[in-house]
N, CA, C and O of each residue as an XYZ file, in Angstrom:
652
protein
N      16.812     33.802     18.546
C      17.565     32.682     18.017
C      16.576     31.586     17.615
O      15.682     31.251     18.391
N      16.725     31.033     16.434
C      15.811     29.979     15.972
C      16.329     28.600     16.369
O      17.527     28.384     16.547
N      15.387     27.684     16.498
C      15.741     26.302     16.861
C      16.372     25.611     15.659
O      15.945     25.802     14.520
N      17.379     24.817     15.927
C      18.042     24.068     14.863
C      17.176     22.875     14.471
O      16.719     22.119     15.329
N      16.953     22.712     13.161
C      16.152     21.594     12.670
C      16.990     20.326     12.631
O      18.179     20.356     12.314
N      16.352     19.220     12.957
C      17.011     17.921     12.885
C      16.986     17.460     11.429
O      15.908     17.239     10.877
N      18.134     17.314     10.805
C      18.202     16.901      9.410
C      18.491     15.414      9.259
O      18.554     14.903      8.141
N      18.665     14.719     10.373
C      18.907     13.278     10.324
C      17.581     12.554     10.112
O      16.650     12.733     10.897
N      17.481     11.733      9.052
C      16.217     11.037      8.822
C      15.938     10.031      9.934
O      16.854      9.403     10.465
N      14.665      9.892     10.276
C      14.265      8.899     11.276
C      14.593      7.509     10.741
O      14.493      7.251      9.542
N      14.978      6.637     11.633
C      15.351      5.274     11.256
C      14.265      4.331     11.731
O      13.682      4.517     12.799
N      14.002      3.313     10.918
C      12.964      2.335     11.220
C      13.570      0.939     11.177
O      14.333      0.620     10.265
N      13.237      0.109     12.153
C      13.709     -1.285     12.171
C      12.712     -2.130     11.396
O      11.646     -2.473     11.909
N      13.057     -2.462     10.172
C      12.180     -3.205      9.269
C      12.411     -4.705      9.400
O      13.548     -5.175      9.385
N      11.329     -5.440      9.527
C      11.376     -6.902      9.544
C      10.342     -7.397      8.546
O       9.155     -7.098      8.674
N      10.796     -8.160      7.547
C       9.905     -8.650      6.503
C      10.547     -9.867      5.829
O      11.664    -10.261      6.163
N       9.827    -10.444      4.888
C      10.378    -11.509      4.055
C      10.559    -10.951      2.651
O       9.659    -10.307      2.111
N      11.716    -11.197      2.067
C      11.997    -10.762      0.697
C      12.353    -11.994     -0.112
O      13.368    -12.645      0.132
N      11.512    -12.298     -1.066
C      11.721    -13.472     -1.926
C      11.994    -14.731     -1.104
O      12.861    -15.539     -1.436
N      11.225    -14.871     -0.017
C      11.301    -16.068      0.817
C      12.346    -16.038      1.912
O      12.431    -16.984      2.695
N      13.151    -14.979      1.997
C      14.202    -14.874      3.009
C      13.823    -13.812      4.038
O      13.433    -12.703      3.672
N      13.935    -14.148      5.323
C      13.694    -13.167      6.393
C      14.730    -12.062      6.291
O      15.916    -12.327      6.094
N      14.286    -10.837      6.426
C      15.171     -9.685      6.353
C      14.861     -8.748      7.519
O      13.707     -8.385      7.750
N      15.893     -8.368      8.239
C      15.750     -7.410      9.321
C      16.884     -6.408      9.210
O      18.055     -6.781      9.282
N      16.543     -5.137      9.036
C      17.559     -4.104      8.965
C      16.951     -2.746      9.257
O      15.735     -2.565      9.189
N      17.795     -1.815      9.575
C      17.351     -0.459      9.837
C      17.409      0.337      8.539
O      18.395      0.301      7.802
N      16.318      1.057      8.285
C      16.222      1.867      7.070
C      15.716      3.255      7.427
O      15.066      3.436      8.457
N      16.010      4.237      6.581
C      15.408      5.554      6.800
C      13.889      5.449      6.621
O      13.420      4.784      5.697
N      13.136      6.089      7.483
C      11.681      5.994      7.385
C      11.133      6.674      6.130
O       9.979      6.456      5.761
N      11.946      7.487      5.480
C      11.521      8.190      4.273
C      11.826      7.415      2.980
O      11.603      7.935      1.886
N      12.326      6.196      3.095
C      12.752      5.404      1.935
C      11.553      4.801      1.209
O      10.701      4.167      1.832
N      11.488      4.995     -0.098
C      10.411      4.369     -0.882
C      10.697      2.874     -1.017
O      11.842      2.436     -0.900
N       9.651      2.107     -1.262
C       9.830      0.667     -1.458
C      10.698      0.409     -2.686
O      11.534     -0.494     -2.675
N      10.506      1.187     -3.733
C      11.319      1.032     -4.946
C      12.804      1.233     -4.648
O      13.635      0.434     -5.080
N      13.140      2.288     -3.915
C      14.547      2.535     -3.578
C      15.087      1.471     -2.624
O      16.256      1.096     -2.713
N      14.254      0.989     -1.721
C      14.648     -0.102     -0.829
C      15.040     -1.333     -1.647
O      16.074     -1.950     -1.395
N      14.210     -1.682     -2.626
C      14.458     -2.861     -3.461
C      15.735     -2.681     -4.284
O      16.611     -3.546     -4.280
N      15.831     -1.565     -4.981
C      16.948     -1.356     -5.911
C      18.257     -0.986     -5.209
O      19.312     -1.532     -5.532
N      18.187     -0.069     -4.260
C      19.409      0.450     -3.661
C      19.838     -0.309     -2.406
O      21.011     -0.657     -2.266
N      18.916     -0.566     -1.507
C      19.274     -1.253     -0.265
C      19.501     -2.737     -0.497
O      20.496     -3.297     -0.036
N      18.576     -3.377     -1.215
C      18.695     -4.822     -1.454
C      19.545     -5.156     -2.678
O      20.025     -6.282     -2.807
N      19.734     -4.199     -3.571
C      20.533     -4.429     -4.779
C      19.826     -5.274     -5.829
O      20.481     -5.841     -6.703
N      18.502     -5.367     -5.761
C      17.726     -6.135     -6.746
C      17.298     -5.190     -7.862
O      16.452     -4.322     -7.648
N      17.866     -5.347     -9.032
C      17.689     -4.369    -10.104
C      16.606     -4.732    -11.119
O      16.394     -3.986    -12.075
N      15.916     -5.860    -10.932
C      14.858     -6.252    -11.864
C      13.645     -5.353    -11.811
O      12.961     -5.181    -12.820
N      13.362     -4.775    -10.659
C      12.250     -3.842    -10.500
C      12.722     -2.503    -11.048
O      13.736     -1.969    -10.601
N      11.994     -1.964    -12.009
C      12.422     -0.752    -12.717
C      11.633      0.476    -12.278
O      10.484      0.370    -11.847
N      12.262      1.634    -12.393
C      11.535      2.883    -12.222
C      11.265      3.456    -13.597
O      12.187      3.795    -14.340
N       9.988      3.560    -13.925
C       9.603      4.132    -15.208
C       9.153      5.568    -15.041
O       9.813      6.500    -15.499
N       8.019      5.732    -14.378
C       7.421      7.061    -14.254
C       7.548      7.665    -12.862
O       7.525      8.888    -12.724
N       7.682      6.840    -11.830
C       7.742      7.332    -10.458
C       6.413      7.846     -9.939
O       6.357      8.469     -8.879
N       5.334      7.587    -10.684
C       4.009      8.095    -10.312
C       2.931      7.017    -10.301
O       1.748      7.338    -10.196
N       3.312      5.750    -10.408
C       2.335      4.670    -10.375
C       1.519      4.513    -11.635
O       0.450      3.902    -11.604
N       1.994      5.048    -12.740
C       1.234      5.007    -13.989
C       1.692      3.937    -14.977
O       0.920      3.541    -15.851
N       2.949      3.455    -14.854
C       3.479      2.582    -15.907
C       3.580      1.109    -15.537
O       3.588      0.257    -16.426
N       3.656      0.786    -14.252
C       3.737     -0.611    -13.826
C       5.112     -1.239    -13.882
O       5.254     -2.415    -13.548
N       6.130     -0.499    -14.292
C       7.479     -1.069    -14.391
C       8.046     -1.452    -13.024
O       8.925     -2.309    -12.932
N       7.543     -0.819    -11.967
C       8.063     -1.064    -10.621
C       7.201     -2.037     -9.826
O       7.354     -2.140     -8.609
N       6.310     -2.743    -10.482
C       5.359     -3.604     -9.790
C       6.046     -4.776     -9.089
O       6.936     -5.422     -9.640
N       5.600     -5.027     -7.851
C       6.068     -6.147     -7.031
C       4.853     -6.744     -6.327
O       3.767     -6.165     -6.348
N       5.044     -7.893     -5.712
C       3.975     -8.503     -4.919
C       4.230     -8.236     -3.442
O       5.321     -8.503     -2.938
N       3.237     -7.715     -2.759
C       3.283     -7.544     -1.309
C       2.122     -8.359     -0.755
O       0.953     -8.057     -0.996
N       2.474     -9.402     -0.004
C       1.469    -10.359      0.495
C       0.585    -10.883     -0.637
O      -0.620    -11.065     -0.468
N       1.205    -11.120     -1.792
C       0.516    -11.693     -2.934
C      -0.248    -10.715     -3.798
O      -0.829    -11.110     -4.809
N      -0.261     -9.455     -3.424
C      -0.995     -8.431     -4.171
C      -0.012     -7.567     -4.957
O       1.009     -7.136     -4.421
N      -0.323     -7.313     -6.233
C       0.541     -6.476     -7.062
C       0.407     -5.019     -6.642
O      -0.699     -4.487     -6.548
N       1.548     -4.379     -6.389
C       1.574     -2.965     -6.012
C       2.687     -2.260     -6.775
O       3.687     -2.873     -7.150
N       2.500     -0.969     -6.998
C       3.549     -0.148     -7.595
C       4.486      0.284     -6.474
O       4.090      1.039     -5.585
N       5.708     -0.186     -6.516
C       6.647      0.087     -5.427
C       7.058      1.548     -5.348
O       7.569      1.989     -4.318
N       6.842      2.308     -6.416
C       7.183      3.734     -6.368
C       6.190      4.522     -5.524
O       6.482      5.647     -5.117
N       5.022      3.946     -5.255
C       3.988      4.637     -4.488
C       3.915      4.195     -3.031
O       3.087      4.700     -2.273
N       4.769      3.260     -2.634
C       4.702      2.692     -1.301
C       6.001      2.989     -0.558
O       7.079      2.987     -1.152
N       5.894      3.238      0.714
C       7.076      3.449      1.531
C       7.578      2.087      2.011
O       6.785      1.175      2.244
N       8.867      1.960      2.154
C       9.457      0.693      2.582
C       8.967      0.287      3.973
O       8.821     -0.905      4.243
N       8.713      1.245      4.854
C       8.250      0.922      6.209
C       6.900      0.196      6.186
O       6.580     -0.538      7.120
N       6.116      0.394      5.139
C       4.824     -0.284      5.006
C       4.985     -1.784      4.770
O       4.013     -2.536      4.840
N       6.186     -2.207      4.496
C       6.492     -3.611      4.252
C       6.663     -4.393      5.553
O       6.707     -5.624      5.535
N       6.760     -3.695      6.670
C       7.018     -4.326      7.964
C       6.009     -5.452      8.241
O       4.796     -5.242      8.204
N       6.544     -6.658      8.522
C       5.718     -7.812      8.846
C       5.072     -8.471      7.641
O       4.234     -9.360      7.792
N       5.453     -8.045      6.453
C       4.833     -8.564      5.234
C       5.830     -9.351      4.394
O       7.014     -9.451      4.717
N       5.305     -9.906      3.304
C       6.128    -10.670      2.375
C       6.224     -9.925      1.057
O       5.208     -9.564      0.464
N       7.440     -9.696      0.603
C       7.717     -9.035     -0.666
C       8.254    -10.059     -1.651
O       9.151    -10.838     -1.326
N       7.699    -10.053     -2.860
C       8.246    -10.869     -3.945
C       8.531     -9.930     -5.110
O       7.632     -9.264     -5.623
N       9.793     -9.888     -5.516
C      10.207     -9.113     -6.686
C      10.319    -10.072     -7.865
O      10.108    -11.275     -7.711
N      10.646     -9.552     -9.023
C      10.796    -10.416    -10.201
C      11.872    -11.475     -9.961
O      11.795    -12.570    -10.518
N      12.874    -11.157     -9.138
C      13.916    -12.142     -8.838
C      13.367    -13.321     -8.033
O      13.980    -14.388     -8.011
N      12.237    -13.145     -7.380
C      11.622    -14.205     -6.580
C      10.586    -15.029     -7.331
O      10.025    -15.974     -6.777
N      10.329    -14.682     -8.582
C       9.380    -15.447     -9.405
C      10.147    -16.600    -10.035
O      10.980    -16.410    -10.920
N       9.843    -17.797     -9.556
C      10.567    -18.991    -10.032
C       9.591    -20.130    -10.255
O       8.484    -20.136     -9.716
N      10.016    -21.089    -11.054
C       9.237    -22.297    -11.265
C       9.338    -23.213    -10.059
O      10.079    -22.936     -9.116
N       8.600    -24.292    -10.095
C       8.542    -25.230     -8.964
C       9.903    -25.804     -8.600
O      10.188    -25.986     -7.416
N      10.731    -26.087     -9.556
C      12.045    -26.667     -9.283
C      13.126    -25.586     -9.172
O      14.318    -25.893     -9.152
N      12.700    -24.318     -9.101
C      13.663    -23.228     -8.989
C      14.103    -22.649    -10.314
O      14.816    -21.647    -10.347
N      13.685    -23.268    -11.410
C      14.040    -22.751    -12.730
C      13.077    -21.660    -13.155
O      12.516    -20.942    -12.328
N      12.899    -21.553    -14.458
C      12.003    -20.532    -14.983
C      10.556    -20.816    -14.595
O      10.119    -21.967    -14.574
N       9.837    -19.772    -14.296
C       8.414    -19.827    -13.993
C       7.655    -20.020    -15.318
O       8.143    -19.585    -16.361
N       6.490    -20.654    -15.302
C       5.718    -20.806    -16.541
C       5.474    -19.479    -17.276
O       5.504    -19.450    -18.506
N       5.236    -18.392    -16.553
C       5.062    -17.101    -17.224
C       6.338    -16.675    -17.938
O       6.276    -16.157    -19.054
N       7.484    -16.883    -17.319
C       8.744    -16.525    -17.972
C       8.942    -17.349    -19.236
O       9.389    -16.835    -20.261
N       8.606    -18.624    -19.153
C       8.738    -19.499    -20.325
C       7.815    -19.069    -21.452
O       8.238    -18.988    -22.605
N       6.543    -18.790    -21.125
C       5.607    -18.421    -22.191
C       5.897    -17.025    -22.741
O       5.674    -16.783    -23.927
N       6.387    -16.106    -21.915
C       6.768    -14.789    -22.430
C       7.877    -14.948    -23.472
O       7.848    -14.290    -24.512
N       8.845    -15.810    -23.200
C       9.932    -16.031    -24.167
C       9.412    -16.749    -25.409
O       9.721    -16.353    -26.533
N       8.628    -17.797    -25.208
C       8.133    -18.583    -26.336
C       7.231    -17.773    -27.269
O       7.247    -17.978    -28.483
N       6.456    -16.865    -26.709
C       5.522    -16.067    -27.504
C       6.138    -14.782    -28.051
O       5.474    -14.045    -28.779
N       7.379    -14.508    -27.716
C       8.018    -13.272    -28.179
C       7.458    -12.045    -27.476
O       7.447    -10.954    -28.046
N       6.992    -12.216    -26.239
C       6.406    -11.114    -25.476
C       7.473    -10.269    -24.793
O       7.151     -9.305    -24.097
N       8.729    -10.619    -24.983
C       9.843     -9.866    -24.400
C      10.534     -9.129    -25.546
O      11.124     -9.747    -26.432
N      10.452     -7.832    -25.513
C      11.122     -7.038    -26.541
C      12.328     -6.358    -25.886
O      13.373     -6.985    -25.715
N      12.189     -5.093    -25.523
C      13.317     -4.408    -24.879
C      13.510     -4.913    -23.449
O      14.616     -4.843    -22.914
N      12.449     -5.419    -22.830
C      12.539     -6.019    -21.510
C      12.308     -5.086    -20.336
O      12.216     -5.550    -19.199
N      12.212     -3.780    -20.576
C      12.063     -2.841    -19.466
C      10.765     -3.072    -18.694
O      10.767     -3.040    -17.464
N       9.666     -3.300    -19.395
C       8.361     -3.465    -18.745
C       8.097     -4.911    -18.342
O       7.167     -5.167    -17.577
N       8.872     -5.848    -18.825
C       8.609     -7.270    -18.626
C       8.486     -7.676    -17.159
O       7.555     -8.412    -16.832
N       9.363     -7.243    -16.259
C       9.183     -7.638    -14.859
C       7.811     -7.238    -14.307
O       7.156     -8.038    -13.640
N       7.380     -6.018    -14.580
C       6.072     -5.566    -14.102
C       4.928     -6.343    -14.715
O       3.952     -6.654    -14.033
N       5.034     -6.660    -15.995
C       3.997     -7.458    -16.665
C       3.912     -8.860    -16.068
O       2.817     -9.381    -15.860
N       5.045     -9.462    -15.796
C       5.058    -10.809    -15.210
C       4.506    -10.767    -13.792
O       3.743    -11.652    -13.405
N       4.873     -9.764    -13.015
C       4.359     -9.637    -11.646
C       2.838     -9.479    -11.669
O       2.138    -10.169    -10.927
N       2.318     -8.585    -12.507
C       0.864     -8.368    -12.589
C       0.160     -9.647    -13.032
O      -0.899     -9.988    -12.504
N       0.739    -10.350    -13.992
C       0.155    -11.598    -14.486
C       0.169    -12.667    -13.404
O      -0.800    -13.412    -13.256
N       1.255    -12.750    -12.650
C       1.360    -13.721    -11.560
C       0.321    -13.437    -10.485
O      -0.301    -14.364     -9.967
N       0.128    -12.170    -10.145
C      -0.886    -11.807     -9.138
C      -2.267    -12.265     -9.594
O      -3.034    -12.816     -8.805
N      -2.581    -12.040    -10.861
C      -3.878    -12.465    -11.394
C      -4.018    -13.978    -11.372
O      -5.029    -14.498    -10.899
N      -3.018    -14.692    -11.876
C      -3.117    -16.153    -11.978
C      -3.093    -16.835    -10.616
O      -3.573    -17.962    -10.490
N      -2.551    -16.184     -9.602
C      -2.649    -16.724     -8.242
C      -4.097    -16.654     -7.760
O      -4.590    -17.571     -7.103
N      -4.771    -15.550     -8.096
C      -6.172    -15.365     -7.693
C      -7.131    -16.157     -8.574
O      -8.101    -16.740     -8.092
N      -6.844    -16.167     -9.868
C      -7.724    -16.790    -10.855
C      -6.892    -17.599    -11.852
O      -6.547    -17.090    -12.918
N      -6.569    -18.838    -11.524
C      -5.710    -19.638    -12.398
C      -6.254    -19.827    -13.819
O      -5.484    -20.082    -14.745
N      -7.550    -19.704    -13.993
C      -8.160    -19.867    -15.318
C      -8.748    -18.538    -15.805
O      -9.818    -18.516    -16.413
N      -8.055    -17.446    -15.540
C      -8.535    -16.119    -15.917
C      -8.876    -16.063    -17.404
O      -8.194    -16.663    -18.236
N      -9.940    -15.335    -17.720
C     -10.348    -15.156    -19.118
C      -9.458    -14.101    -19.772
O      -8.727    -13.379    -19.094
N      -9.532    -14.026    -21.085
C      -8.765    -13.017    -21.813
C      -9.165    -11.618    -21.339
O      -8.303    -10.754    -21.179
N     -10.443    -11.388    -21.116
C     -10.903    -10.082    -20.647
C     -10.338     -9.759    -19.265
O      -9.967     -8.614    -19.004
N     -10.268    -10.741    -18.388
C      -9.694    -10.527    -17.057
C      -8.199    -10.239    -17.146
O      -7.673     -9.421    -16.392
N      -7.525    -10.909    -18.063
C      -6.091    -10.656    -18.272
C      -5.892     -9.230    -18.771
O      -5.035     -8.509    -18.260
N      -6.670     -8.821    -19.757
C      -6.566     -7.455    -20.282
C      -6.794     -6.426    -19.184
O      -6.053     -5.449    -19.077
N      -7.808     -6.644    -18.380
C      -8.125     -5.711    -17.296
C      -6.981     -5.636    -16.285
O      -6.621     -4.550    -15.831
N      -6.409     -6.793    -15.934
C      -5.326     -6.835    -14.958
C      -4.087     -6.092    -15.448
O      -3.361     -5.499    -14.650
N      -3.847     -6.123    -16.744
C      -2.633     -5.526    -17.297
C      -2.795     -4.069    -17.715
O      -1.876     -3.486    -18.289
N      -3.961     -3.473    -17.433
C      -4.166     -2.069    -17.825
C      -3.216     -1.116    -17.107
O      -2.991     -0.006    -17.588
N      -2.661     -1.515    -15.983
C      -1.721     -0.661    -15.253
C      -0.284     -0.815    -15.702
O       0.618     -0.242    -15.092
N      -0.054     -1.582    -16.761
C       1.312     -1.819    -17.248
C       1.458     -1.290    -18.668
O       0.764     -1.730    -19.584
N       2.362     -0.347    -18.834
C       2.607      0.219    -20.158
C       3.784     -0.473    -20.823
O       4.807     -0.750    -20.198
N       3.610     -0.743    -22.108
C       4.665     -1.359    -22.909
C       4.698     -0.641    -24.248
O       3.666     -0.481    -24.899
N       5.875     -0.214    -24.653
C       6.005      0.512    -25.908
C       6.423     -0.385    -27.064
O       6.406      0.053    -28.215
N       6.799     -1.630    -26.787
C       7.397     -2.466    -27.828
C       6.495     -3.577    -28.359
O       6.476     -3.824    -29.565
N       5.750     -4.250    -27.488
C       5.124     -5.507    -27.902
C       3.778     -5.367    -28.575
O       3.377     -6.263    -29.318
N       3.067     -4.281    -28.346
C       1.720     -4.170    -28.884
C       0.728     -5.021    -28.096
O      -0.440     -5.114    -28.475
N       1.167     -5.630    -27.029
C       0.367     -6.387    -26.062
C      -0.179     -7.726    -26.556
O      -0.469     -8.584    -25.722
N      -0.333     -7.951    -27.829
C      -0.925     -9.212    -28.305
C      -0.092    -10.418    -27.868
O      -0.636    -11.425    -27.416
N       1.209    -10.308    -28.004
C       2.086    -11.409    -27.602
C       2.083    -11.590    -26.091
O       2.197    -12.713    -25.598
N       1.955    -10.493    -25.356
C       1.883    -10.558    -23.890
C       0.609    -11.291    -23.480
O       0.644    -12.191    -22.641
N      -0.515    -10.898    -24.079
C      -1.793    -11.542    -23.758
C      -1.748    -13.038    -24.086
O      -2.232    -13.862    -23.311
N      -1.177    -13.373    -25.213
C      -1.037    -14.777    -25.613
C      -0.173    -15.553    -24.606
O      -0.485    -16.690    -24.254
N       0.904    -14.928    -24.155
C       1.796    -15.580    -23.187
C       1.076    -15.859    -21.874
O       1.222    -16.939    -21.302
N       0.301    -14.891    -21.397
C      -0.417    -15.068    -20.137
C      -1.492    -16.144    -20.302
O      -1.684    -16.976    -19.416
N      -2.177    -16.124    -21.420
C      -3.200    -17.159    -21.674
C      -2.574    -18.547    -21.659
O      -3.145    -19.470    -21.078
N      -1.431    -18.711    -22.275
C      -0.773    -20.021    -22.336
C      -0.229    -20.464    -20.981
O      -0.051    -21.660    -20.749
N       0.038    -19.513    -20.086
C       0.570    -19.853    -18.768
C      -0.544    -20.213    -17.782
O      -0.258    -20.727    -16.701
N      -1.786    -19.959    -18.128
C      -2.909    -20.260    -17.212
C      -2.889    -21.714    -16.793
O      -2.707    -22.608    -17.620
N      -3.077    -21.944    -15.500
C      -3.223    -23.299    -14.983
C      -1.960    -24.128    -14.965
O      -2.012    -25.312    -14.632
N      -0.817    -23.540    -15.314
C       0.444    -24.311    -15.322
C       1.111    -24.229    -13.995
O       2.180    -24.810    -13.804
């Protein structure tokens, strides 16, 4: 007689901050960070493009660092701070300077890649508020966009520097 396999996923008690709010809940230990954000939290701004960490559509900030949420498990978020595109706001709670310059420069086309581009740009500008054009280009190499041709995106990030 063979032993019966346990098909119930292990549960993990997750405690973290999401967009500035403390969050504590039990999640399956097998849950990806992307699925945690979209399905558990209901935040739909983070997109799944490739599911392999190649396109940047699922990019979020974890402790201020840009990461592809499709490559990270939600349990790795324990004790950390998560910022999704919904948590990117200006000083008074309105639009963030990057959101404003993306709109002003026409860097938003279909919008699918825009959250990841803004997250990657925010991570860079937090580290280097006066980033050069070359540094901006390098930072955005992990983000694929089929619509903008990147020139408008680069211009938007340049205009948002130091704001």
